[in-house]
C-alpha positions, 0 to 999 in steps of 0.5 A, spaced: 488 464 450 487 458 456 489 463 461 485 468 459 479 464 459 480 461 466 482 467 470 477 473 470 482 478 472 486 476 466 480 477 462 478 484 465 486 486 464 485 484 456 479 488 456 481 494 459 487 494 454 482 494 448 477 499 452 483 503 453 485 503 445 478 504 443 477 510 448 483 513 446 481 513 439 474 515 440 477 521 444 481 523 439 476 523 434 471 527 438 477 532 439 479 532 432 471 533 430 471 539 435 477 542 432 474 542 425 468 544 427 471 550 431 475 552 425 469 551 420 465 556 424 471 561 425 471 560 417 464 562 416 464 568 421 470 571 417 466 570 411 460 573 414 464 579 416 468 580 409 461 580 406 458 585 411 464 590 410 464 589 402 457 591 403 458 597 407 464 599 403 459 599 397 454 603 400 459 608 402 462 609 395 455 610 392 454 616 398 461 619 396 460 619 389 453 622 389 455 626 395 449 624 398 444 618 398 440 618 391 435 612 391 437 611 383 444 610 385 442 605 390 437 601 386 443 600 381 446 596 387 441 592 388 443 586 383 450 586 387 447 585 394 442 580 390 448 576 388 451 576 395 444 573 397 444 578 403 438 583 405 440 590 406 436 597 408 440 603 409 438 609 414 441 616 413 445 619 419 438 621 422 435 614 422 431 615 416 430 610 412 433 611 405 433 605 401 431 597 402 433 592 397 426 589 398 423 596 396 428 596 390 426 594 383 428 587 384 425 580 382 424 575 388 425 569 384 431 572 381 434 573 388 432 566 390 435 564 384 442 567 385 442 565 393 441 558 390 446 558 385 451 561 390 450 556 395 450 561 400 445 558 405 440 561 410 440 568 412 444 570 419 442 575 424 441 582 423 447 587 424 447 594 424 453 597 421 455 604 421 457 607 414 462 612 414 465 617 409 472 621 410 471 619 418 464 622 419 458 617 419 453 618 414 448 613 415 447 606 418 446 599 414 442 594 417 444 587 413 443 580 414 448 576 410 448 568 409 450 564 414 455 560 409 456 553 408 462 549 408 466 548 402 465 541 399 473 539 399 473 541 407 467 536 408 471 531 404 477 532 408 473 531 414 470 525 412 476 522 410 479 524 417 473 520 421 474 514 416 481 514 418 480 515 426 475 509 425 480 505 422 485 507 427 480 505 433 479 498 430 486 497 429 488 500 436 483 496 439 486 489 436 493 491 438 491 493 445 487 486 446 493 483 443 498 486 448 493 486 454 492 478 453 500 478 453 500 482 459 495 479 462 498 472 461 505 474 464 502 478 470 497 472 472 502 467 471 506 468 478 499 469 481 496 463 479 503 459 481 502 463 488 495 461 489 497 454 487 502 454 492 498 457 498 493 451 497 498 446 497 501 449 503 494 449 506 493 442 504 499 440 509 505 441 504 510 445 508 515 444 503 511 448 498 514 454 495 513 459 489 519 459 484 516 464 479 519 471 482 518 477 478 522 483 479 516 487 481 510 488 487 508 480 485 515 478 486 515 481 493 509 478 494 512 471 492 518 472 496 514 474 502 510 468 501 516 464 501 518 467 507 512 466 511 512 458 509 519 458 511 517 460 518 511 456 518 515 450 517 520 452 522 514 453 527 512 446 525 519 443 527 519 447 533 512 445 535 514 437 534 521 438 538 517 441 543 512 436 543 517 431 543 521 435 549 515 435 553 513 427 552 521 426 554 520 430 560 514 427 562 516 420 561 521 419 566 517 421 572 511 418 570 515 411 569 518 412 576 511 413 579 509 407 575 514 402 577 514 404 584 506 403 584 507 396 580 512 394 585 508 396 591 502 392 588 506 386 586 508 386 593 516 387 591 516 393 595 512 395 601 509 402 602 514 405 606 515 412 608 521 412 603 517 409 597 511 414 599 516 420 599 519 418 592 513 418 589 511 425 592 518 427 589 516 425 582 509 428 583 512 435 585 517 434 579 511 433 575 507 439 578 513 443 577 514 441 570 507 443 568 507 449 572 513 451 567 510 449 561 504 454 563 509 459 564 512 458 557 505 458 554 504 464 558 510 468 556 509 466 548 503 470 549 505 475 553 505 480 548 498 480 548 497 480 555 502 485 558 499 490 563 504 496 562 505 502 566 511 506 567 516 504 573 523 504 576 527 498 573 532 499 579 527 499 584 524 492 581 531 489 580 533 491 587 526 488 590 527 482 586 534 481 589 532 482 596 527 477 595 532 472 593 537 473 598 535 467 602 537 463 596 543 466 595 545 465 602 544 458 602 548 457 596 554 461 599 553 466 593 555 473 594 550 478 590 553 485 588 548 491 585 550 497 581 543 500 579 542 507 576 535 510 576 532 507 569 525 508 568 521 503 563 514 502 560 513 495 562 509 489 566 512 489 573 510 482 574 513 480 567 519 484 568 520 481 575 520 474 572 525 476 567 530 478 573 528 472 577 529 467 572 536 469 571 538 470 578 535 463 580 539 460 574 545 463 577 544 459 583 544 453 579 551 454 576 555 459 581 559 454 586 559 456 593 564 462 595 562 465 588 559 472 586 553 475 582 553 482 580 547 486 577 548 492 574 543 497 571 545 503 566 541 507 561 545 507 554 542 510 548 535 510 550 535 503 552 535 500 559 541 495 560 541 490 565 547 485 566 547 479 571 554 477 571 557 471 575 563 467 577 561 461 575 564 455 571 562 459 564 558 455 559 562 451 554 562 454 547 557 448 544 552 449 549 552 457 549 547 457 542 542 453 546 542 456 553 535 460 551 532 453 548 526 450 551 528 444 556 536 445 555 540 444 561 547 445 562 551 439 564 554 443 569 548 445 573 547 443 580 540 442 581 535 439 576 530 443 573 525 443 567 530 447 562 525 453 560 527 458 565 531 462 560 527 461 554 521 464 558 525 470 560 527 471 553 520 470 550 518 476 556 524 480 554 522 480 546 514 481 548 517 488 551 521 489 545 527 488 547 533 482 547 536 477 552 543 475 550 549 471 553 556 472 553 561 466 556 567 463 556 569 456 560 572 458 567 571 466 566 563 466 568 557 468 564 554 475 563 546 475 561 544 482 558 537 484 558 536 490 553 529 493 553 527 501 551 527 506 556 522 510 558 523 518 558 517 523 559 
């Protein structure tokens, strides 16, 4: 009962079960009593019809016996009519009044006594019934028969059934309450644990997970919570690693600048052009690193800032390659393009950045005299862009990390922040696509960018 007292949901669930039990019993009682009422109404209506037909037959026999209407014979029927507790009045075929019980030689007190003895109840509404003899209507009987009453045995039966229904309602309510408490405790136990786990996670316990996972919708919620907690923990780890990487990247140029400036301040080194150029280089490196960090942050939020429009990816790739022609010429690298017309729905600035980062990455790795091939095809509703180089290839231990932030291969010819490919991967994902790498040492590298093609 402790869980029942602590949770409003548990209380409501248990009370709902009890209310359902009582409501079912009450509905059953209403239906049973309605059925009994209809049955008794039909029973009494049948009684009235039988009495009416008996009286019609009684007067028809009198007419047939006397070969007409005779008041003296009809007066002899007064006692019989009285015994039924009815009122009767006979009219001939022309509608003239022939006989009435009220006009017969019958005492009113006697009529009342018979009515009370028979327990027939109050009189019902009047009915006009035809009296026929040998298929010919010889008169009309205006009659009011008693409404009738429910036999005592039937009343007792109805009362006993109602008592059983009341007892059943109480038993059903008690059973439903017990079942409700049990069900509520089972239903709310995993919810309570999930609540505590969420509170612990919010308090900073990133390793907190829920262990009660039933095989139902609540279990699916618990599984989703654990998955979310795993991702939060992973994001925390990535955030810490990112902060450490940024600190590491900033520490080196700052340390160099500080040592150079302190040497100049202490008079160990003169503020020569060479020293100033060294400080300038480190400042440029810091500026480039900050710009790269801004690009990475922008790439992570690209899904919310893309300015999409239908465009020709072939034209965009061709323009990007042309814009980097001087860089490839300076590095003595030959570029080949094989571009089919493929249209996509994307942000041209972001897409150009994806292609640029891959091409500039090739400049760092491909040795002089090497080649870079850019191929664009549409395959199964996807724009498939492949940048293949004849560089030294990526070692197997480095290949899983080429899209990590601040990762730099040992074979790169130039310094860099190591986030170009990370930015390209983030921007590709923002377009609903993927960026993958295939490589083997000595056989070059292929980067494959796949984003959904746009077809009108």
